[in-house]
DRENDO-1510 file (C-alpha; in Angstrom, 1 decimal, always signed):
<recs>
REC; n; res; u; v; w
REC; 1; MET; +10.5; +69.2; +11.0 .
REC; 2; ALA; +7.8; +69.6; +8.3 .
REC; 3; ASP; +8.4; +68.4; +4.7 .
REC; 4; THR; +9.9; +71.0; +2.4 .
REC; 5; GLU; +10.3; +71.2; -1.4 .
REC; 6; THR; +13.2; +72.6; -3.3 .
REC; 7; ALA; +14.2; +72.9; -7.0 .
REC; 8; LEU; +17.1; +71.1; -8.5 .
REC; 9; GLY; +18.9; +72.1; -11.7 .
REC; 10; ASP; +17.7; +73.8; -14.9 .
REC; 11; PRO; +15.0; +73.1; -16.0 .
REC; 12; PRO; +14.1; +72.7; -12.3 .
REC; 13; LEU; +13.2; +69.4; -10.8 .
REC; 14; GLN; +10.9; +69.7; -7.8 .
REC; 15; VAL; +12.2; +67.5; -4.9 .
REC; 16; LEU; +10.3; +66.9; -1.7 .
REC; 17; TRP; +12.5; +66.7; +1.4 .
REC; 18; ARG; +11.2; +64.3; +4.0 .
REC; 19; ARG; +13.2; +64.0; +7.3 .
REC; 20; SER; +12.6; +60.8; +9.2 .
REC; 21; ALA; +13.7; +59.6; +12.6 .
REC; 22; ARG; +14.0; +56.1; +11.2 .
REC; 23; ALA; +16.2; +57.0; +8.2 .
REC; 24; ARG; +19.9; +56.1; +8.6 .
REC; 25; ARG; +21.1; +57.4; +5.2 .
REC; 26; LEU; +20.0; +59.6; +2.4 .
REC; 27; SER; +17.8; +58.0; -0.2 .
REC; 28; LEU; +15.8; +59.0; -3.3 .
REC; 29; ARG; +12.5; +57.7; -4.7 .
REC; 30; VAL; +10.9; +58.6; -8.0 .
REC; 31; SER; +7.2; +57.7; -8.1 .
REC; 32; ARG; +6.3; +55.7; -11.2 .
REC; 33; LEU; +2.8; +57.0; -11.0 .
REC; 34; ASP; +3.4; +60.8; -11.2 .
REC; 35; GLY; +7.2; +61.3; -11.3 .
REC; 36; ARG; +7.3; +62.9; -7.9 .
REC; 37; ILE; +10.8; +62.9; -6.4 .
REC; 38; THR; +11.2; +62.4; -2.7 .
REC; 39; LEU; +14.5; +62.7; -0.8 .
REC; 40; THR; +14.4; +61.0; +2.6 .
REC; 41; LEU; +17.1; +62.0; +5.1 .
REC; 42; PRO; +17.9; +61.5; +8.7 .
REC; 43; LYS; +16.8; +64.3; +11.0 .
REC; 44; SER; +20.4; +65.2; +11.8 .
REC; 45; ALA; +21.6; +65.3; +8.2 .
REC; 46; PRO; +23.0; +68.7; +7.3 .
REC; 47; ALA; +21.2; +70.5; +4.4 .
REC; 48; ARG; +24.5; +71.0; +2.5 .
REC; 49; THR; +25.1; +67.3; +2.5 .
REC; 50; ALA; +21.7; +66.6; +1.1 .
REC; 51; GLU; +22.2; +69.3; -1.6 .
REC; 52; ALA; +25.4; +67.7; -2.6 .
REC; 53; PHE; +23.8; +64.3; -2.7 .
REC; 54; LEU; +21.1; +65.7; -5.0 .
REC; 55; GLN; +23.5; +67.4; -7.3 .
REC; 56; GLU; +25.5; +64.2; -7.7 .
REC; 57; ARG; +22.4; +62.3; -8.7 .
REC; 58; GLU; +20.7; +64.9; -10.9 .
REC; 59; ALA; +21.7; +63.2; -14.2 .
REC; 60; TRP; +20.3; +59.9; -12.9 .
REC; 61; LEU; +17.1; +61.5; -11.8 .
REC; 62; ARG; +16.6; +63.1; -15.2 .
REC; 63; GLN; +17.1; +59.7; -16.9 .
REC; 64; VAL; +14.6; +58.0; -14.6 .
REC; 65; LEU; +12.0; +60.6; -15.4 .
REC; 66; ALA; +12.7; +60.4; -19.1 .
REC; 67; ASP; +12.1; +56.6; -19.0 .
REC; 68; LEU; +8.7; +56.9; -17.3 .
REC; 69; PRO; +5.6; +56.2; -19.4 .
REC; 70; LEU; +3.9; +59.4; -20.6 .
REC; 71; PRO; +0.3; +60.1; -19.6 .
REC; 72; CYS; -2.2; +59.1; -22.2 .
REC; 73; ASP; -5.6; +60.9; -22.6 .
REC; 74; VAL; -8.4; +58.5; -23.3 .
REC; 75; VAL; -10.0; +59.8; -26.5 .
REC; 76; PRO; -11.4; +58.1; -29.6 .
REC; 77; GLY; -8.6; +56.2; -31.4 .
REC; 78; VAL; -6.6; +55.4; -28.3 .
REC; 79; LEU; -5.7; +51.8; -27.5 .
REC; 80; LEU; -6.8; +50.6; -24.1 .
REC; 81; PRO; -5.5; +47.5; -22.3 .
REC; 82; TYR; -8.3; +45.2; -21.3 .
REC; 83; GLN; -7.9; +41.8; -19.7 .
REC; 84; GLY; -4.7; +41.0; -21.4 .
REC; 85; THR; -5.7; +42.4; -24.8 .
REC; 86; THR; -6.1; +45.9; -26.3 .
REC; 87; LEU; -9.2; +47.6; -27.5 .
REC; 88; ARG; -9.4; +50.6; -29.7 .
REC; 89; LEU; -11.8; +53.3; -28.4 .
REC; 90; CYS; -14.4; +54.3; -31.0 .
REC; 91; ALA; -17.2; +56.8; -30.7 .
REC; 92; GLU; -20.3; +55.6; -32.4 .
REC; 93; PRO; -24.0; +56.6; -32.6 .
REC; 94; LEU; -25.2; +54.2; -29.9 .
REC; 95; ARG; -26.7; +54.5; -26.4 .
REC; 96; GLN; -24.6; +52.1; -24.3 .
REC; 97; PRO; -20.9; +51.1; -24.5 .
REC; 98; ARG; -20.1; +47.7; -25.8 .
REC; 99; ILE; -17.2; +45.6; -27.1 .
REC; 100; GLU; -17.3; +44.7; -30.7 .
REC; 101; GLY; -14.3; +42.7; -32.1 .
REC; 102; ASP; -11.2; +44.5; -31.0 .
REC; 103; SER; -12.9; +47.8; -30.3 .
REC; 104; LEU; -14.6; +49.4; -27.4 .
REC; 105; LEU; -17.6; +51.4; -28.8 .
REC; 106; VAL; -18.9; +54.3; -26.7 .
REC; 107; PRO; -21.7; +56.8; -27.4 .
REC; 108; ARG; -20.7; +59.6; -29.7 .
REC; 109; ARG; -22.5; +62.1; -27.5 .
REC; 110; GLY; -20.7; +62.9; -24.2 .
REC; 111; ALA; -17.1; +62.4; -23.1 .
REC; 112; ALA; -15.6; +59.2; -24.6 .
REC; 113; GLY; -13.2; +58.9; -21.7 .
REC; 114; ARG; -15.9; +59.0; -19.1 .
REC; 115; SER; -18.0; +56.5; -20.9 .
REC; 116; ALA; -15.0; +54.1; -21.3 .
REC; 117; ARG; -14.3; +54.5; -17.6 .
REC; 118; ALA; -17.9; +53.7; -16.6 .
REC; 119; PHE; -17.8; +50.6; -18.8 .
REC; 120; LEU; -14.5; +49.4; -17.4 .
REC; 121; GLN; -15.7; +49.9; -13.8 .
REC; 122; LEU; -18.8; +47.8; -14.4 .
REC; 123; ARG; -16.7; +45.0; -15.9 .
REC; 124; ALA; -14.2; +45.2; -13.1 .
REC; 125; ARG; -17.0; +44.9; -10.5 .
REC; 126; ASP; -18.5; +41.9; -12.2 .
REC; 127; ARG; -15.1; +40.2; -12.5 .
REC; 128; LEU; -14.0; +41.0; -9.0 .
REC; 129; VAL; -17.2; +39.9; -7.4 .
REC; 130; GLU; -16.9; +36.6; -9.2 .
REC; 131; ARG; -13.3; +35.9; -8.2 .
REC; 132; VAL; -13.8; +37.0; -4.6 .
REC; 133; SER; -16.8; +34.7; -4.3 .
REC; 134; TYR; -14.7; +31.8; -5.7 .
REC; 135; HIS; -11.7; +32.3; -3.5 .
REC; 136; ALA; -13.8; +33.0; -0.4 .
REC; 137; SER; -15.6; +29.8; -0.9 .
REC; 138; ALA; -12.3; +27.9; -1.3 .
REC; 139; LEU; -11.0; +29.6; +1.9 .
REC; 140; GLY; -14.1; +28.9; +3.8 .
REC; 141; ARG; -14.4; +32.5; +5.0 .
REC; 142; PRO; -17.2; +34.9; +4.0 .
REC; 143; ALA; -16.2; +38.2; +2.4 .
REC; 144; GLY; -17.9; +41.5; +3.3 .
REC; 145; ARG; -18.7; +44.4; +1.0 .
REC; 146; ILE; -16.7; +45.0; -2.2 .
REC; 147; ALA; -15.8; +48.6; -3.1 .
REC; 148; LEU; -14.0; +49.9; -6.2 .
REC; 149; ARG; -11.8; +53.0; -6.2 .
REC; 150; ASP; -9.1; +54.6; -8.3 .
REC; 151; THR; -6.3; +54.1; -5.8 .
REC; 152; ARG; -2.7; +54.7; -6.6 .
REC; 153; SER; -0.9; +53.4; -3.5 .
REC; 154; ARG; -2.4; +49.9; -3.5 .
REC; 155; TRP; -4.4; +47.5; -5.7 .
REC; 156; GLY; -6.6; +46.2; -3.0 .
REC; 157; SER; -7.2; +46.1; +0.8 .
REC; 158; CYS; -9.1; +44.2; +3.4 .
REC; 159; SER; -10.6; +45.8; +6.5 .
REC; 160; ALA; -10.9; +44.2; +9.9 .
REC; 161; ALA; -14.6; +43.7; +9.2 .
REC; 162; GLY; -13.9; +41.7; +6.1 .
REC; 163; ASP; -14.8; +44.4; +3.6 .
REC; 164; LEU; -12.6; +44.4; +0.5 .
REC; 165; MET; -11.5; +47.3; -1.7 .
REC; 166; PHE; -10.0; +47.1; -5.2 .
REC; 167; SER; -8.7; +49.4; -7.9 .
REC; 168; TRP; -11.0; +49.2; -10.8 .
REC; 169; ARG; -8.0; +49.5; -13.1 .
REC; 170; LEU; -7.3; +45.9; -12.5 .
REC; 171; ILE; -9.7; +45.1; -15.3 .
REC; 172; MET; -7.0; +46.6; -17.6 .
REC; 173; ALA; -4.5; +44.0; -16.4 .
REC; 174; PRO; -4.2; +40.4; -17.6 .
REC; 175; PRO; -7.0; +38.2; -16.0 .
REC; 176; GLU; -4.5; +36.3; -13.9 .
REC; 177; VAL; -3.3; +39.5; -12.3 .
REC; 178; LEU; -6.9; +40.5; -11.2 .
REC; 179; ASP; -7.4; +37.0; -9.9 .
REC; 180; TYR; -4.2; +37.2; -7.9 .
REC; 181; VAL; -5.2; +40.5; -6.2 .
REC; 182; ALA; -8.6; +39.1; -5.4 .
REC; 183; ALA; -7.1; +36.0; -3.8 .
REC; 184; HIS; -4.5; +38.2; -2.0 .
REC; 185; GLU; -7.2; +40.2; -0.3 .
REC; 186; VAL; -9.4; +37.2; +0.4 .
REC; 187; ALA; -6.4; +35.5; +2.1 .
REC; 188; HIS; -6.5; +38.4; +4.6 .
REC; 189; LEU; -9.8; +37.2; +5.8 .
REC; 190; ALA; -7.9; +34.4; +7.4 .
REC; 191; GLN; -4.5; +36.1; +8.1 .
REC; 192; MET; -4.6; +39.9; +8.6 .
REC; 193; ASN; -0.9; +40.2; +8.0 .
REC; 194; HIS; +1.8; +39.3; +5.5 .
REC; 195; SER; +3.3; +36.4; +7.6 .
REC; 196; PRO; +4.4; +33.1; +6.1 .
REC; 197; ALA; +1.0; +31.8; +7.1 .
REC; 198; PHE; -0.6; +34.5; +5.0 .
REC; 199; TRP; +1.5; +33.7; +1.9 .
REC; 200; ALA; +0.7; +30.0; +2.4 .
REC; 201; GLU; -3.0; +30.9; +2.1 .
REC; 202; VAL; -2.3; +32.9; -1.1 .
REC; 203; ARG; -0.4; +29.9; -2.5 .
REC; 204; ARG; -3.2; +27.6; -1.8 .
REC; 205; LEU; -5.7; +29.8; -3.6 .
REC; 206; VAL; -3.4; +30.7; -6.5 .
REC; 207; PRO; -0.4; +28.3; -6.7 .
REC; 208; GLY; +1.3; +30.4; -9.4 .
REC; 209; TYR; +0.9; +33.8; -7.8 .
REC; 210; ALA; +4.5; +34.8; -8.2 .
REC; 211; ALA; +4.1; +35.6; -11.9 .
REC; 212; PRO; +1.1; +38.0; -11.6 .
REC; 213; ARG; +2.6; +39.6; -8.5 .
REC; 214; ARG; +5.8; +40.3; -10.5 .
REC; 215; TRP; +3.7; +41.7; -13.4 .
REC; 216; LEU; +2.1; +44.2; -11.0 .
REC; 217; ARG; +5.5; +45.3; -9.7 .
REC; 218; GLU; +6.9; +45.7; -13.2 .
REC; 219; HIS; +3.9; +46.9; -15.2 .
REC; 220; GLY; +1.2; +48.0; -12.8 .
REC; 221; SER; +2.2; +51.7; -12.9 .
REC; 222; THR; +1.5; +51.8; -16.7 .
REC; 223; LEU; -2.3; +51.3; -16.0 .
REC; 224; HIS; -2.3; +54.7; -14.2 .
REC; 225; ARG; -1.0; +56.6; -17.3 .
REC; 226; PHE; -4.5; +56.5; -18.8 .
REC; 227; ARG; -6.4; +59.7; -18.0 .
REC; 228; PHE; -10.1; +59.3; -18.4 .
REC; 229; ASP; -10.8; +63.0; -17.7 .
REC; 230; PRO; -8.4; +64.8; -19.9 .
</recs>
């Protein structure tokens, strides 16, 4: 059965219904990235049971949505996270973006958000190339091409050919978080899985990987609240 969408309560909450052959019970998920609500239910679950389930949890859903970080348009004056610090975005009469003190200066002409994004992407590429090279050398495996994207479902990936992909928004996280993600994907060059052997490789590359991994789980979604194209 195809996914369907229904409205719950007033004001209405849009809920995506997703039937799954693997589901054994009803479950709800609220995306921390965009607030999307998904109800997963077994294929045989009656619709009336699912509707009652949603009504019982409406107050909880509204509280979860209220606690989500609000989107933030990247315009002059906004504070942007950057490698564990914050930079105030300022539009100035200059040709190229640069960091000066605790400010990120971008050209006054043009869209400040787009200039800031281009600057962050360049810095992310430089930093990730550096850390991938370091960890690949320690692992003794050559890495392939490195690509940057604005992904929401994952922070990085490694293809069977050894090509690596990363979210450029990692430059907005503390340095140890970016370093952990780089090491995580490099470790896949040796172990294309998440087996104990894989995590042993990650631990060898970054002995204290648990803390940055936890930071991503708890705070990573906040990096997506910044909208560079308001």
